[in-house]
Each structure stands twice: as structure tokens, then as C-alpha cells.
GUFIRO-636233 format. One line per 3 residues: number of its first residue (from 1); their letters; for each residue x, y, z of C-alpha. Coordinates in pm, whole numbers, plus 50000, padded with zeros to 5 digits. Example, Ala and Ser with C-alpha at 12.3 -4.5 7.8 and 13.67 -1.06 7.14 Angstrom:
<rs>
1) AS) 51230 49550 50780; 51367 49894 50714 $
</rs>
This chain:
<rs>
1) XXX) 01824 39333 16412; 01836 39317 16791; 02040 39564 16995 $
4) XXX) 02381 39424 17085; 02542 39707 17282; 02492 39697 17658 $
7) XXX) 02642 39848 17971; 02895 39637 18154; 02822 39542 18516 $
10) XXX) 03027 39744 18767; 03235 39448 18889; 03332 39360 18529 $
13) XXX) 03419 39723 18449; 03631 39736 18766; 03816 39418 18667 $
16) XXX) 03892 39565 18326; 04016 39887 18488; 04227 39677 18722 $
19) XXX) 04412 39544 18419; 04544 39896 18359; 04596 40007 18717 $
22) XXX) 04705 39682 18887; 04955 39475 18696; 05140 39318 18989 $
25) XXX) 05171 39364 19371; 05406 39659 19315; 05118 39848 19150 $
28) XXX) 04911 39809 19467; 05205 39929 19678; 05241 40240 19463 $
31) XXX) 04873 40336 19481; 04841 40279 19856; 05162 40465 19942 $
34) XXX) 05056 40763 19731; 04717 40770 19900; 04891 40775 20240 $
37) XXX) 05108 41069 20127; 04803 41259 20002; 04648 41202 20347 $
40) XXX) 04935 41413 20492; 05088 41122 20684; 05428 41170 20850 $
43) XXX) 05491 40802 20923; 05406 40524 20676; 05457 40152 20729 $
46) XXX) 05446 39891 20449; 05390 39523 20533; 05445 39257 20263 $
49) XXX) 05395 38880 20263; 05506 38649 19984; 05622 38946 19775 $
52) XXX) 05274 39097 19797; 05081 38798 19659; 04937 38712 19999 $
55) XXX) 04934 39053 20170; 05006 39419 20096; 04926 39642 20393 $
58) XXX) 04992 40015 20430; 04948 40183 20770; 04970 40562 20800 $
61) XXX) 04903 40832 21060; 04731 41067 20815; 04404 41255 20842 $
64) XXX) 04187 40942 20812; 03838 40915 20662; 03484 40954 20786 $
67) XXX) 03232 40669 20761; 03085 40807 20439; 03423 40877 20279 $
70) XXX) 03547 40530 20366; 03255 40368 20190; 03261 40606 19893 $
73) XXX) 03635 40566 19832; 03580 40224 19673; 03341 40356 19410 $
76) XXX) 03468 40417 19055; 03589 40770 18977; 03547 40876 19339 $
79) XXX) 03821 41121 19439; 03883 41415 19669; 04163 41559 19456 $
82) XXX) 03982 41727 19167; 03644 41891 19108; 03663 42003 18743 $
85) XXX) 03868 41943 18429; 04071 42259 18495; 04206 42100 18813 $
88) XXX) 04401 41850 18600; 04648 42131 18525; 04687 42238 18888 $
91) XXX) 04771 41900 19042; 04974 41889 19361; 04863 41543 19476 $
94) XXX) 04933 41185 19366; 04624 40977 19296; 04351 41177 19123 $
97) XXX) 04180 40937 18881; 03966 40771 19148; 04006 40421 19005 $
100) XXX) 04279 40274 19225; 04081 40149 19525; 03786 40038 19310 $
103) XXX) 04020 39838 19083; 04208 39683 19375; 03887 39586 19552 $
106) XXX) 03763 39413 19234; 04048 39158 19231; 04135 39105 19598 $
109) XXX) 04013 39084 19956; 04039 39432 20104; 04013 39537 20467 $
112) XXX) 04005 39908 20550; 04033 40068 20896; 04029 40446 20930 $
115) XXX) 03971 40712 21197; 03982 41089 21196; 04145 41291 21471 $
118) XXX) 03821 41430 21616; 03639 41096 21618; 03647 40858 21915 $
121) XXX) 03601 40549 21700; 03673 40463 21340; 03518 40252 21068 $
124) XXX) 03609 39911 20927; 03507 39788 20580; 03565 39444 20429 $
127) XXX) 03529 39398 20053; 03571 39087 19837; 03562 39122 19461 $
130) XXX) 03385 39463 19464; 03122 39326 19703; 03101 39491 20045 $
133) XXX) 03084 39214 20305; 03067 39425 20620; 03100 39778 20756 $
136) XXX) 03140 39819 21132; 03251 40064 21397; 03594 39975 21531 $
139) XXX) 03859 40109 21769; 04165 40201 21566; 04449 40458 21578 $
142) XXX) 04426 40791 21395; 04497 40741 21029; 04423 40465 20780 $
145) XXX) 04522 40100 20747; 04446 39918 20420; 04522 39545 20385 $
148) XXX) 04501 39388 20037; 04497 39009 20060; 04507 38731 19799 $
151) XXX) 04568 38947 19493; 04400 38818 19173; 04216 38546 19370 $
154) XXX) 03921 38567 19131; 04134 38595 18813; 04354 38281 18818 $
157) XXX) 04497 38357 18473; 04635 38691 18591; 04776 38531 18905 $
160) XXX) 04957 38268 18697; 05127 38546 18501; 05295 38679 18815 $
163) XXX) 05667 38614 18837; 05856 38437 19114; 05870 38590 19462 $
166) XXX) 06225 38737 19424; 06125 38914 19102; 05799 39050 19242 $
169) XXX) 05974 39161 19561; 06228 39352 19352; 05946 39538 19178 $
172) XXX) 05789 39620 19516; 06120 39753 19647; 06165 39963 19331 $
175) XXX) 05828 40130 19389; 05911 40180 19757; 06238 40351 19657 $
178) XXX) 06061 40585 19415; 05808 40699 19672; 06053 40722 19963 $
181) XXX) 06310 40922 19764; 06048 41174 19654; 05945 41247 20016 $
184) XXX) 06245 41255 20254; 06035 41454 20504; 05819 41145 20568 $
187) XXX) 05935 40844 20768; 05899 40506 20592; 05935 40147 20711 $
190) XXX) 05905 39825 20512; 05869 39467 20636; 05869 39147 20429 $
193) XXX) 05747 38825 20590; 05800 38982 20933; 06160 39092 20863 $
196) XXX) 06255 39459 20852; 06385 39556 20508; 06397 39937 20541 $
199) XXX) 06358 40180 20828; 06392 40533 20694; 06354 40820 20944 $
202) XXX) 06265 41174 20843; 06578 41335 20699; 06717 41556 20426 $
205) XXX) 06745 41436 20068; 07111 41335 20083; 07062 41133 20400 $
208) XXX) 06757 40960 20249; 06968 40846 19952; 07238 40717 20186 $
211) XXX) 06986 40534 20406; 06846 40351 20104; 07159 40274 19903 $
214) XXX) 07419 40238 20178; 07675 40457 20356; 07927 40426 20073 $
217) XXX) 07690 40624 19850; 07764 40947 20040; 08110 40993 19885 $
220) XXX) 07975 40926 19534; 07731 41218 19526; 07786 41552 19355 $
223) XXX) 07521 41819 19438; 07330 41982 19153; 07131 42303 19203 $
226) XXX) 06987 42549 18955; 06704 42800 18999; 06542 42965 18699 $
229) XXX) 06199 43101 18618; 06119 42797 18403; 06275 42517 18605 $
232) XXX) 06418 42454 18951; 06668 42168 18972; 06799 42014 19293 $
235) XXX) 06950 41680 19379; 07265 41482 19313; 07452 41301 19038 $
238) XXX) 07705 41023 19089; 08075 41067 19022; 08187 40913 18690 $
241) XXX) 08429 40669 18853; 08137 40505 19037; 07923 40459 18724 $
244) XXX) 07751 40121 18704; 07673 39884 18421; 07304 39894 18513 $
247) XXX) 07053 40180 18526; 06924 40100 18874; 07019 40431 19037 $
250) XXX) 06859 40676 18796; 06568 40879 18934; 06382 41178 18792 $
253) XXX) 06115 41346 19005; 05892 41617 18861; 05698 41801 19134 $
256) XXX) 05771 41510 19374; 05640 41251 19127; 05867 40981 18982 $
259) XXX) 05879 40982 18601; 06058 40804 18319; 06193 41018 18037 $
262) XXX) 06440 40896 17776; 06473 41254 17649; 06585 41397 17985 $
265) XXX) 06805 41093 18042; 06985 41181 17719; 07052 41528 17862 $
268) XXX) 07233 41370 18157; 07433 41140 17930; 07542 41434 17715 $
271) XXX) 07656 41620 18029; 07874 41319 18119; 08008 41292 17764 $
274) XXX) 08371 41179 17771; 08369 41105 18146; 08210 40758 18155 $
277) XXX) 08365 40424 18063; 08200 40249 17772; 07899 40044 17875 $
280) XXX) 07845 40223 18207; 07564 40454 18319; 07577 40752 18553 $
283) XXX) 07367 40762 18868; 07141 41058 18937; 06874 41161 19187 $
286) XXX) 06723 41482 19051; 06415 41681 19155; 06263 41909 18893 $
289) XXX) 06007 42172 18988; 05799 42318 18705; 05471 42503 18677 $
292) XXX) 05189 42241 18692; 05021 42423 18401; 05318 42340 18175 $
295) XXX) 05290 41961 18213; 05027 41697 18143; 05040 41404 18386 $
298) XXX) 04727 41222 18270; 04875 41051 17963; 04966 40713 18115 $
301) XXX) 04769 40478 18346; 05056 40453 18595; 05134 40826 18563 $
304) XXX) 05507 40759 18515; 05520 40955 18189; 05469 41330 18160 $
307) XXX) 05424 41557 17860; 05612 41889 17880; 05523 42211 17700 $
310) XXX) 05885 42301 17619; 06111 41997 17637; 06401 42163 17455 $
313) XXX) 06443 42432 17720; 06432 42175 17999; 06691 41966 17813 $
316) XXX) 06932 42259 17780; 06890 42372 18142; 06933 42021 18281 $
319) XXX) 07242 41951 18072; 07400 42284 18167; 07324 42242 18539 $
322) XXX) 07482 41896 18554; 07785 42008 18355; 07830 42310 18579 $
325) XXX) 07823 42094 18893; 08075 41847 18751; 08309 42135 18669 $
328) XXX) 08246 42322 18994; 08347 42022 19206; 08647 41940 18984 $
331) XXX) 08489 41624 18847; 08520 41737 18485; 08835 41911 18352 $
334) XXX) 08796 42287 18325; 09007 42529 18118; 09047 42873 18277 $
337) XXX) 09231 43113 18048; 09213 43409 18290; 09440 43255 18551 $
340) XXX) 09818 43209 18529; 09944 42932 18755; 10296 43084 18754 $
343) XXX) 10165 43380 18953; 10044 43163 19241; 10232 43210 19567 $
346) XXX) 10414 42891 19677; 10302 42747 20010; 10650 42791 20164 $
349) XXX) 10635 43167 20097; 10278 43219 20210; 10352 43366 20556 $
352) XXX) 10698 43505 20478; 10764 43878 20510; 10866 44073 20201 $
355) XXX) 11238 44163 20179; 11400 44420 19951; 11658 44245 19730 $
358) XXX) 12018 44366 19772; 12240 44444 19470; 12619 44404 19484 $
361) XXX) 12844 44520 19200; 13204 44403 19150; 13363 44713 19002 $
364) XXX) 13701 44542 18952; 13559 44283 18710; 13712 44297 18359 $
367) XXX) 13578 44038 18111; 13882 44081 17882; 14134 43979 18143 $
370) XXX) 14282 43627 18105; 14309 43555 18469; 14104 43412 18754 $
373) XXX) 13846 43652 18885; 13688 43598 19224; 13344 43717 19324 $
376) XXX) 13329 43823 19680; 12953 43828 19699; 12894 43469 19603 $
379) XXX) 13226 43333 19735; 13266 43129 19415; 13543 43157 19152 $
382) XXX) 13594 43076 18790; 13895 43078 18552; 13892 43226 18204 $
385) XXX) 14079 43001 17958; 14310 43146 17687; 14130 43214 17361 $
388) XXX) 14409 43047 17158; 14298 42699 17277; 14070 42674 16975 $
391) XXX) 14367 42562 16765; 14375 42230 16952; 14046 42134 16792 $
394) XXX) 14224 42056 16462; 14514 41858 16604; 14539 41489 16496 $
397) XXX) 14259 41523 16243; 14467 41341 15980; 14549 41053 16213 $
400) XXX) 14182 41015 16300; 14079 41006 15935; 14331 40727 15858 $
403) XXX) 14201 40521 16149; 13844 40555 16026; 13925 40407 15683 $
406) XXX) 13858 40049 15789; 13690 39761 15614; 13317 39835 15574 $
409) XXX) 13240 39469 15640; 13273 39543 16012; 12993 39798 16007 $
412) XXX) 12654 39672 16133; 12342 39842 16002; 11997 39841 16169 $
415) XXX) 11731 39679 15956; 11357 39643 15998; 11194 39304 16021 $
418) XXX) 11105 39182 15674; 10734 39130 15611; 10671 38856 15355 $
421) XXX) 10478 38955 15048; 10137 38799 14986; 10290 38648 14671 $
424) XXX) 10576 38475 14858; 10581 38097 14832; 10399 37970 15141 $
427) XXX) 10633 37672 15169; 10919 37909 15250; 10733 38072 15540 $
430) XXX) 10798 37929 15882; 10491 37950 16106; 10454 37812 16457 $
433) XXX) 10074 37823 16456; 09787 37764 16218; 09538 38020 16353 $
436) XXX) 09508 38388 16272; 09329 38672 16451; 09114 38904 16242 $
439) XXX) 09043 39259 16367; 09115 39141 16724; 08769 38985 16729 $
442) XXX) 08764 38667 16523; 09000 38369 16511; 09039 38203 16172 $
445) XXX) 09150 37840 16166; 09194 37631 15846; 09016 37295 15817 $
448) XXX) 09014 37033 15540; 08696 37158 15377; 08770 37531 15415 $
451) XXX) 08804 37745 15728; 08650 37817 16068; 08568 38172 16180 $
454) XXX) 08537 38179 16561; 08402 38465 16774; 08664 38481 17049 $
457) XXX) 08429 38638 17308; 08148 38386 17264; 08390 38095 17242 $
460) XXX) 08557 38192 17569; 08217 38238 17731; 08130 37877 17642 $
463) XXX) 08462 37748 17781; 08428 37939 18108; 08057 37853 18139 $
466) XXX) 08122 37478 18133; 08417 37515 18370; 08210 37706 18627 $
469) XXX) 07921 37460 18595; 08162 37174 18659; 08315 37343 18967 $
472) XXX) 07973 37428 19113; 07832 37081 19047; 08121 36878 19189 $
475) XXX) 08173 37145 19459; 08548 37153 19405; 08727 37465 19299 $
478) XXX) 09066 37630 19327; 09076 37960 19512; 09357 38211 19536 $
481) XXX) 09385 38375 19877; 09425 38751 19888; 09699 38913 20094 $
484) XXX) 09458 39194 20183; 09081 39122 20185; 08872 39311 19930 $
487) XXX) 08571 39512 20048; 08288 39571 19800; 08006 39809 19892 $
490) XXX) 07643 39748 19794; 07295 39842 19908; 07115 39605 20151 $
493) XXX) 06897 39479 19865; 07202 39393 19653; 07376 39221 19944 $
496) XXX) 07065 39005 19992; 07098 38896 19625; 07458 38789 19683 $
499) XXX) 07358 38594 19995; 07107 38397 19787; 07386 38253 19573 $
502) XXX) 07664 38263 19834; 07704 37886 19847; 07732 37852 19470 $
505) XXX) 07981 38141 19458; 08197 37963 19714; 08201 37655 19493 $
508) XXX) 08348 37865 19210; 08634 37986 19430; 08505 38289 19622 $
511) XXX) 08579 38302 19995; 08358 38540 20195; 08478 38662 20534 $
514) XXX) 08196 38897 20644; 07853 39005 20527; 07773 39348 20672 $
517) XXX) 07479 39584 20618; 07651 39787 20348; 07953 39584 20234 $
520) XXX) 08097 39236 20180; 08450 39131 20270; 08616 38877 20037 $
523) XXX) 08942 38701 20125; 08962 38459 19831; 08869 38470 19464 $
526) XXX) 08872 38217 19176; 09196 38157 18992; 09258 38388 18694 $
529) XXX) 09013 38648 18831; 09182 38988 18887; 09110 39134 19230 $
532) XXX) 09019 39471 19080; 08737 39311 18878; 08561 39147 19174 $
535) XXX) 08316 39435 19222; 08237 39444 18847; 08168 39069 18844 $
538) XXX) 07938 39090 19146; 07761 39398 19002; 07681 39211 18683 $
541) XXX) 07571 38907 18881; 07331 39119 19087; 07194 39276 18769 $
544) XXX) 07140 38933 18613; 06965 38803 18923; 06735 39105 18936 $
547) XXX) 06656 39133 18567; 06704 38796 18401; 06553 38552 18649 $
550) XXX) 06322 38301 18478; 06000 38214 18654; 05977 37855 18772 $
553) XXX) 06266 37700 18579; 06514 37931 18747; 06849 37769 18824 $
556) XXX) 07078 37977 19040; 07371 37760 18932; 07309 37816 18561 $
559) XXX) 07255 38190 18607; 07571 38223 18815; 07782 38036 18556 $
562) XXX) 07639 38248 18273; 07695 38576 18456; 08054 38499 18557 $
565) XXX) 08148 38368 18213; 08005 38687 18058; 08214 38903 18294 $
568) XXX) 08544 38715 18261; 08542 38618 17893; 08793 38767 17650 $
571) XXX) 08646 39080 17498; 08648 39186 17134; 08951 39406 17071 $
574) XXX) 09190 39202 17286; 09507 39087 17108; 09586 38715 17143 $
577) XXX) 09915 38540 17077; 09928 38237 16852; 09952 38004 17151 $
580) XXX) 09650 38168 17316; 09451 38139 16994; 09523 37769 16957 $
583) XXX) 09449 37705 17325; 09112 37878 17293; 09021 37679 16980 $
586) XXX) 09121 37349 17142; 08932 37435 17462; 08620 37528 17266 $
589) XXX) 08607 37196 17081; 08671 37016 17407; 08335 37148 17538 $
592) XXX) 08016 36945 17535; 07828 37210 17336; 08089 37403 17134 $
595) XXX) 07841 37531 16875; 07652 37776 17097; 07744 38034 17359 $
598) XXX) 07571 38029 17703; 07319 38279 17563; 07236 38050 17267 $
601) XXX) 07429 38242 17004; 07664 38072 16754; 08029 38062 16857 $
604) XXX) 08168 37989 16508; 08076 37956 16144; 08235 37746 15869 $
607) XXX) 08313 37852 15514; 08399 37570 15271; 08617 37596 14962 $
610) XXX) 08322 37593 14723; 08174 37898 14896; 08509 38074 14878 $
613) XXX) 08554 37988 14511; 08206 38119 14435; 08309 38458 14572 $
616) XX) 08563 38491 14287; 08327 38401 14007 $
</rs>
């Protein structure tokens, strides 16, 4: 039998490796930014076109590369970070596998310009699909500039799997956040289609967080700091009252590398136990420093997962540090049994001098005298009544008793409301409605063939969904004007999401006064929308836009109607009156599609008499 095993050509092997390393434009952004950081750059600029599909360019002022290094950097497993297997447990750099540039060059057009500080000129290399097209001497600033154009140009199937531009741009921004937050001592700038998205100067960690997520973030942060032999923790957690329904502001960095860890995230949640509203998630920006020998980074292609030697110790330390900070800054209630509040000095007595109390004795006072005694010291008087007055208590007792013997028919007794027994004749019961609420979640309504069981939350979602669709489509809505405009604070990225659907929001009843860099001012809201829930509604809308956007069949109108109906619908656990129950049932069956909720889940089920009778067999 002939031999069937053969070595793959380099360009095919690189394309296969690219499937692990490069999944979307954000993967290219991550690899290039990390290379710039490893090159000891202090200023890094990221240029994006069409969410990275057309261009991803990173320009840095790092150490640059020589002519030989520039050419060798695009070979597989070529790296300057490690020399032996032991170096994998002493890593202090980002990219160390040596596959990033080779994988990127296999599926895109790459142009590299680089110059070292001591060289007068630099080198320029152009590569298309792993094939070097040219290598020339060029005049270029100190540092490196890498431009990746036409990603997946030679793999059309992979390019077709890319999402829409807003979705891909969100992934790029997420990667930019992760790198920028880990290195506040480096200046970053990001441009998309020629427009500046971020301009982050060198700063401290707190200022970097504020520059990315908006000025309002500053008052939400609680510092966390703990220094032990095993683990050093620094960073911030968000106050419980500012917890969000999404997990967008949760960042763990281990030795300046962003990681994802459900186990450590559970430690944070347990520290916030009892402080968060149901369905909300705490924000945190935490840096963990551990011994590189105690972790294994090389277990995931994107290096976002890390294996720890002793996870249980890290869990306990992290939980304790966060709990301590919440208590230290009076975020969590603290019981102190060593301190008596009654011993605190009142503020009005703080600067008062101490005076010796004076004692005055009235030597002429006789408690057995039946006369008025005056106290000279207090200038007040009192009169002692004769002791014989107790006899008056029993006067007219007989007359009172005769008056009390009246007809008992005049006496009115309090009685509780009678609850009819389940065996009472139903014809004798007077009922104003025919619907009943079960466990504050389901509405039961009788029909000829049996009964309907309606999910009140899904039913109300369907009613609101069709109402919002109608208002947006016909562009007519009723808005209630606010006496005082409401200001909601978001990051620049989130405000850009709201601006995308601003016109559709206005058709539902929102009236926007100003769009600023870090907040939106709203002077009108839809009818029946509480003003205090405006920020929650917009938060959920932003989350839906960022996470649930379909690819090409995306309808902003449909998404907006779904998101708002989900936010404003009656929740399970809400008590409804009989009139409200009947109104909801009638509104549901007045919809065009009453059977399904906006998320394609059933709104009601029917149970006929035969099915009920079979239950008793």
C-alpha cells in the first residue's frame, strides 16, 4: 500500500494555524497591540476601516526591528520571547508562540515598516498570502507600523462568516479596552474610518478607567488593595447601587494579561452577596500579581484562560479583599461590638469646656407635708394632693353600672371578611370577573372547552411589542414631557449605540435634548414609562444592540420594540386586579400574533375538559 501521510505546505499550515489565532478582526488587533507593548512602546495608535475588514493598522514608537528580524518575524514559530521550554514558566511578555504574524500574513495583505533607533533608514516588507512580494529600504519613524488589509481575502468562506460591521467593531473595541486597561502607563489612540474613537493619555489606573468608561464612572469605584506573599491585588470594584444587568465592565488581569475565569468571578459575586439586586452584576477592574511559576498561560490559543496552582487560596484572598474594601468604605453594613455609640461626644459639645456640676439641696423639704413646696433652685412649684382623694374613685359606681345595662342589640362587633368554602354553591358567589391569578405569574381564564393558562409576562411583552412596532412604523406616538430633564450617563461607545436608533426611539415617545460625550439628556418619555426606569430601559437596549444583533437581516425597529417590551412588561410576581387581568387577556387576543411572545415562546396553553377529567382517573 502506498504511503498516504505527507507534510503540509507552509502556506496551508499557516492557514490552518490562522483558524486558531485569527477568528475575526479583533484577533488581529489583539496580537498587533500586544506586539507593540512587548516592543516597549509608550505611544500606540490603532487605525481601523470597516470594522477591521478592510484595514487594521497599529503604529508604535517601540524599539523597532532590524532587516533580518523584520523578515524572520513572519516565519512560523519565530519569536524573541523564549529560548527554552523552561521560559514558559517565567513569562513577562505577551506574544510568545511565534504564530501570530505568520498566521495573519497567510490570510491577508500585510505591509510592515520598521526602524531601530540607531539606524538611519528602516525596512519595508509586503506580504500577500504568506508570499513575500517585496522588501525595500524606506524612510520611516522609529518604531513599527503594521497594516493588515483585506482580511480573509483568500478564504471567502471565512470572510462570509464575519458579522456585520457594528458587531465586529464592538469586538475590536472590547479587545482595545482589555489591552488599554492593563497598561495605563502607555498612551493609546483609536480611529475608525478616520474618526477618533479613543484618545487615552498616559495616566494612573483610576484615570484610565474614567477615560474609557466616562467621567461618571469615577464616583462608582471602590478601591481594592491587598498584598500577601501569594497574591497582590489592586484595582477597583463598582458600588452595588451602580450594578448593571450586563457583564460588560468585568475585567481580571493576571500579571497585566486579561483573562476570563468563572471561578474567580464567583469569588467576587460571593463578596457582593446580599448587596446586589436580582439579575444585576457588579463591575470590577482588578489586577492580580502572582508568581509566573505558579500559573500556566499556554493552555488556550488566545491565552485568555490561565491554570493556577492553588485556585482555592486565590479565591479566599480575592473574596476577603473585596469584602474588606466594601466594609472599609461603608458600602457593606458592618457590626462593631467594641464601640458604644452612646459614648460618642455630640457635635455641639465638641469644643465646649468642662464644667463641674453644682449641687443644691433644699433642706426644708418634707415629703410628708400636705402643702405646696417651692424649689428655689429650679424656680418651679408643685402641690401635693390630700391622700384621702382615693375615696372618690368609687363614687357613682352603682349609677354607672345601671347605665351600662343596655340592650345588647346596640353593640357592634368587628368581624373578619368571610371566605367562601370550596364546597359553597358557585351560583351563590358574586364575582365581577372571570379570570384568576395563580402564584402571581399565570392568569387562568375559563373557555367553553376547558381553560386558558396565560403567562402574564410573555403576554404583556406581545402586547407592548405590537404597540411599539405600530408607533415606530406610523411614526406617531404619545410622549409625556418631564418637569425636570433626566440625565443618563454612559460610555462613548454606549452613547454611539443609542444614536444609531435615536430616530426610532423618538417615534416611541422619547424626546432627546442633548447628546454629550458622557451623558444623554432626555426631556420626554413614552406614556406609562416611569422616569426612574429610563436608564434601565436604555441599558438593556444597549446590551441587546451589542449582543443580539443579527447579521444581514438586522432590523433596528424590531430589536428596539423587542428590547423595550422586555423592559416594560409586567414581571412574574406582580399582583394584578381582576380588571387588569381581563384587560391583559383582551389585549393579548387583540394582537395579530397572540400565540407567541416576541422571543418566539408560547404566551398561553389550553387545557380541555377531557384532559382535566383524565387527571382524576
